[in-house]
N, C-alpha and C positions, 0 to 999 in steps of 0.2 A: 504494500500500500504506500502511495506517495502522498505526503501531507505537507502543507505549508502552515506554519504557526506564526501568528503575528503577536509579538510581545510588546504591549504598551510600555513606554518608558517608566511609568509609575508602577508597573507590575514588576519589571525586571530589576530596576535599581532605584527604589525610592530613597532619596537622600544619599545616593551612592553607597547603599548598604551592601557590603560584600557578601554577607550571608544570604541575602535574597538572590544575588547573582549566582552563588554556588547552588542554591536550591533549584533554581531554574535550569542550570546546567545539568544537575543530577537527573531532573525530569527528562531532559532531552536525551541524556545518555541511556536512560531506561527505555525510551521509545526506540532509540537506535539499536539497542541490544535485542529488542523484540522484533527486529527486522523491518521497521518503518523507515522509508526513505524520506528524508526531511529537508525542507528549506525553512529558514528562520528569517523573519523581518523584525527589526528592533526599532521602537519609537524613541523620541527624545525626552518625553516627560516634562516635568516642571523645570528642569535645568535648561532645556532648550527654550522654553517660554521665557525664562529669565534673561537669557542671552539675547533673544529676539527683541524683547521689550527694551533692554538697555540700548541695543543698536538702533532701534526705532527712535528712541529719545535723542540719539546722536545724529539722526537725520538720514540713516541708510534707507534706500528704496526697497520695495517689496521683494524684488528678485534677490537682492543682496541678503535680505532677511531670510528668504528661503534657503539660500546657500549656507547661512550660519546654522539654521536648523538641521540641514543635512549633515553638516560637520559634526554636530552634537550627536546625532543618531549613530554616526559611524564611530564616534568615541565609545558610545554605549555598546556597539557591536564588538569593538575590540575587547571590552571587559568580558563579554560573554565568550568570545573566542579564547581568551586566556583561561577561563574557567573550564572550557571543554577539553583541554589537555590533549590536543592533537586530532580530535575528531573532526574539527571544522577546517575549512579553508583558512590559511594562515592570516589573511587580511580580509577586511570587509569587502564583499563582492559589490561591484558598482553597476552591474547591468543584468538584465534577465538572461541574456545569452550566457554570460559567465556563470550565472547561478545554475543553469541547466548543465553546463560543462562540468562544474564542480560535483553535481549530483551523479553524473555519469561516471566520474572517476572515483566515486565512493567517499567524497568529502561532503560535509554539511555546509552549504553556503549560508553565511550570515550577512544579511543586507541591512543597511539603514535606508536613508532616503536615496533616491535615484536622480530625480530631476526637479528643478524649481517648479512650483505650482502644483505639486503632487504630494500628498501626505503619505506616511507609511501605511495608513489604511489602504489607500489605492495601490501602493507598491505591492502589498500583500496579495490583493486580488489579482493584479496584473501578473505577478510571479506565478500564482496558482494556475492561472489560465495558460501562461506560457509553457510551463513544465507539465501541463495536463495532469494536475494533481487530482487525487480522488476526494480530498477533503481540505477545506480551509478552516482554520480555527483562529478566532480572535480572542486572545486572553486579555481582558480589560479589567478595569476596577469596578465594573458594574455587572450585575448578574443576568445579563442578557438584554433583549430589546423590550421596550415598554411602549404602550400606546401614546405616551407623552414623556417628557423629561420628568422622572420622579422627584428630582430636586426642585422642580418648578411647579409641579402639579401633583397634589397628594391624592388625586383620583386616578393617576396613571396606573395601568394594569400591565402585569408581566405577560408576555406572549411566549408560549412554549414552542409553537411551530408556526411557520408562515412561508409564503412564496417570496421569491426575489422581488416581484412587482409590489407585494405588500411592504417589503422592506423599504423600497424606494419611496413609497407613499408616506410611510412613517417618518423617514429621514427628512423629506421635504417639509412636512408639517412641523417637525421639531426644530429644524434650522430656521424656520420663519419667526420663531419666538426669540427675541433678544435675550442673550445670556444663557440660552439653553445649550445643552451639550448632547449630541447624538452619539450612540455607541460606535458607529462607523460613519465616515463622511459620505456625501452624496455620490462622488465619483466612484468610490469603492462599491457602493450599492448598485450603481449602474453597471459596473464591470461584472459584478456577481450576477445581475440580471441577464446581461449579454451572454455570459458563458454558461449559465445554469449550474454554476459551481455549488456543490453541497457545502454548506457553511454552518459553523456553530459559533455563536457569540456567548461567552461565559465569563464569570468572575474568575480570573486567573491569579488572584493574589495568593492562593495556595496552589503551588505548581502541580500537586498530585491530581487536581481536577482536570488539568490538561491531559495528563496520562490516561485517566479514566475515560475521558471523552474520546481520545484518539483510539485507544485499544478496544474499548467496549461500547462506545456510544453512550456512556453513562454520564449524565450531567444535569444540572438544574438551570441551564441557560436556555438559549433559543436555537432551535433547528430551522435552517432556511433551506428548503428543497423546492425543486420545480413544481411539484404537485402539492406542496404545503403540508405534507404528512411526515411524521417522524418515523420514516422507514429505516431499515438496517442496511448498512453496507455489507457486502459479501464477507469482508474480513471480520466483522463483528459476529456474523452468524457462525463462523468457525470457532469462536471462543467457547 
């Protein structure tokens, strides 16, 4: 089974916590040992936002700010690579083609950002489509997709399964509300819709949840499938 895992910066390295990085590396090592072919995309988290805000105050333009964010994601990727102890490609992978080449030679590609104007949410979806992954997992700091931003609307309801088109609709509605935060961004949702990629959005602050989701399909997050049903992948049926 080929899987792309998107690790939010706040999940991988909150406050540059090395124990959190080690725990995520151990989860990835467990998946690799189980025979899962992996690609990893790492976000920038609050550190990237701090750098971007400081640079914005200093007058940098938006493309330059995107480049700063990409640089921070690649620094986070280097931390994860260091913790993976030789399992990963030795430096952050900077293109989808290079990611696929790394997977074919038996390395785990770890990507940060790829191009200005594109978040690591979108990079994850694009990589999953490019390498023809069986599954895309977003390990976030929230427990899945809701009908609205639960931080803004106490009537928001958790969605256990949905279609990619439903995801696009939810993201559009969420992003229209000032200050709201969507579980993935609109471009990522559109790429998931285009590819029909089987996707899981879950709370990844405990790395074992990612392992359970990938190996068994067991999770409390949101399943996104073309038919909107929480069906099993063949690899899960063999468990």
